C-alpha positions in Angstrom: 29.4 27.3 41.6 27.0 25.4 39.3 25.1 22.5 40.8 26.2 19.1 39.6 23.7 16.9 37.7 22.3 13.6 38.8 24.4 11.9 36.1 27.6 13.1 37.8 26.4 12.1 41.3 24.7 8.9 40.6 22.5 7.2 43.3 23.4 9.7 46.0 21.4 12.4 44.3 18.2 10.7 45.3 19.2 8.6 48.4 17.7 9.3 51.8 21.1 8.7 53.4 23.0 11.2 51.4 23.8 14.7 52.7 25.6 17.5 50.9 28.4 19.4 52.6 29.3 22.7 51.0 32.6 24.5 51.5 33.5 27.8 50.0 35.1 26.1 47.0 33.5 22.6 46.8 30.4 20.5 47.2 30.8 17.0 48.8 28.3 14.2 49.1 28.4 12.4 52.5 26.8 9.0 53.3 25.2 9.0 56.8 25.2 5.2 56.8 29.0 5.3 57.2 28.4 6.6 60.8 27.1 3.2 61.9 28.1 0.7 59.2 31.8 0.2 58.2 30.7 -1.2 54.8 30.0 2.4 53.6 32.4 5.2 52.8 31.7 8.5 54.4 32.5 10.5 51.2 32.0 8.0 48.3 33.7 8.5 44.9 31.1 9.8 42.5 29.1 8.8 40.5 27.8 6.0 42.7 26.2 3.5 40.4 25.6 0.6 42.8 25.0 0.8 46.6 23.6 -1.8 49.0 22.4 1.0 51.3 20.5 3.0 48.7 17.0 4.0 49.6 15.0 6.5 47.6 14.4 9.8 49.5 10.7 10.4 49.5 11.3 14.0 48.5 13.5 12.8 45.6 16.5 14.9 46.6 19.3 14.4 49.1 19.4 17.3 51.6 22.0 19.5 53.2 24.0 18.2 56.1 22.1 19.2 59.3 25.4 18.9 61.4 27.2 21.3 59.1 24.4 23.9 59.2 24.7 24.0 63.0 28.3 25.3 62.9 
């Protein structure tokens, strides 16, 4: 599976609240803000072009989902 570009993902590609969830056939982007704030969608429709919760990830990339890696 090829990695999607930032153009197809939008803000989530560099947001500190975004996590990736990989399944055998797909890659999803999950917003961790949705866990505590109903204004946010857990799995937003991509590309996300505007988001009130966006915060730049200091590393510049959203990371893997730590919960998913525990399973």
